[in-house]
N, C-alpha and C positions, 0 to 999 in steps of 0.2 A: 308308666307310660312308655311308649315306644316312638321312635322317630319314623315319620312316614315321608319318604322321599317323593316329592312331586316333580314333574318335569320343569316347572318354573319356581315353585315355592315349596319349602319343606314345612311340616307342621308336626305337632305332637299329638298322638292319639292316646288318651288316658285310658287305662284298663278299668279303672273305676272312677267314679266322679270325684274331682278334686275337692269338692266341698266336704267329703267325708274323711279325707286324708289328714293325718296329724301334721301340723306345721313343723313340729319339733320331731325329728331332726331334718325333714325334707327341705324346708325353706332355707335353712342354714347351709345344708349340703349344696343346694343350687346356688347360693350366694358364693360359697367357696369356689364353685365351678366357674364363676365369672372371671377368674384368673387364668383359666385354660387358654391355650393359644391355638389348639388344633381342632378342626372339624371332625366329627359332629359336636364335640364337647362344648365348644363356643356357643353353638345354636341351642343346644339342649339346656344349658344353664340359663342363658338369657331368656329364652321363651318360656321355660318352666317357671322361672322366678316371676316373670310378668303374668302368666296365666294363674299362678297360685294366689297372686295378690288380688286378682279380679273376682275370686269366688266370694259368695255371700258369707258374711261372718269373718272375712279376713282381718279387719281391724282388731277384733277381740283375740284372734289367734296370733297376730303379728306383734302386738304391743309387748307382751310379756317376753318375747324373744329379742327385743331391741338390744339389751346388754351383750348378747352373744352375736348379734348381727353386725353391730357397728364395727368391731374390730375386723371383721371379715370384709366389710365394704371398704374400710380404710386401706386394707391391704391391696384391694383392687385399685383404689385411687392413687396409691403411691407406686404402683407397678411401672416398670420402665417401658412396657409395651403400650403404645398409644391406644390401640383397640381395646386392650384390657381396661385402661383408664376410662374410655368412653362407655364401655358396658357398666363400669362401676358407677359412673355419673348417671347414667339412665336409670340404673337400679335404685340409686339414691332418691331420685325424683319420684319414681314409682312408689317407693316406700313412703315418701312424704305425703303423697296423695292419700294413702291408706291410713297411716297412723297420725297424720296431722300434727297438732302441738306436742304430742308425746315424744316426737323426735327432738324437740328443742333442748332437752336435758342432755342429749348426746352430740348435738351439733358442733360444739367446740373441737371435739376430737377429729371431725372431718374437715372442718374449714381450713386448717393449716395446709393440708395437702392441696386443697383447691386454690388457696392463695399462691402457692408456689407455682402451679400450673397456669395461673392467670397471666403470668409474664410471657408465656408462649402465645404468640399471635393467633395460631390456629385454634387455640382453645378459649380465647378470650370471650367470644360470642356464646358458645355452648355453656361455659361456665356461668356467665352472667345470666343467661336464660334459666339455668338450673337454680341459681341463687334466688331469682325472682319467684320461681316456683316454690322453693323452700319458704320464702317469706310469705307467699300467698297461702300456703297450706299450714304454715306454723303459727300464723297470727302475729300480733304485735310483738310478742316476746321473741320471736325469731329475728326481727330486725336488729334488736339491740345486740343479740349474739353475733349476727353476721357483721355488723359494723365494728364490733370489738375486735374481730379477727381480720376483717378486710375493710379498713377504713375508707377506701376509695369507692365502696359499693354505693350505688345510688338507689334508693328505695322506689319501688313501683307505685307507691302511694303518694309520692311528692307530686 
């Protein structure tokens, strides 16, 4: 793909349809790019990750990559730059929408980073919202995992 600079909004122009692209290594590379701090890398990684997860057949392609994606997302979630953390949080929610309960097995590795940032007032609401979406897409098993790492979390099902 290439970056198309618009006067107001940038977008990605794919050279070939993202549906036919291999997720390995592209999705992992885009996830690694979430830690970038300079434009256009920040935009390309965030938008490319989002658009790739929207293609038809994304769940089947993304689930096998979870063991390699989770450490990369965790690195974004523990990054000292707030914008990198926010991109990592958004990517985690997008991934949960696509892979659903398959993410539950890896959730404990990510929740420690979220619980530490939960103490920061500016991240309380976005993290709580992300946890609710993780619970929503992860099913009943995710609530048990979330509560084990973040006991103060209140379920959306209550």
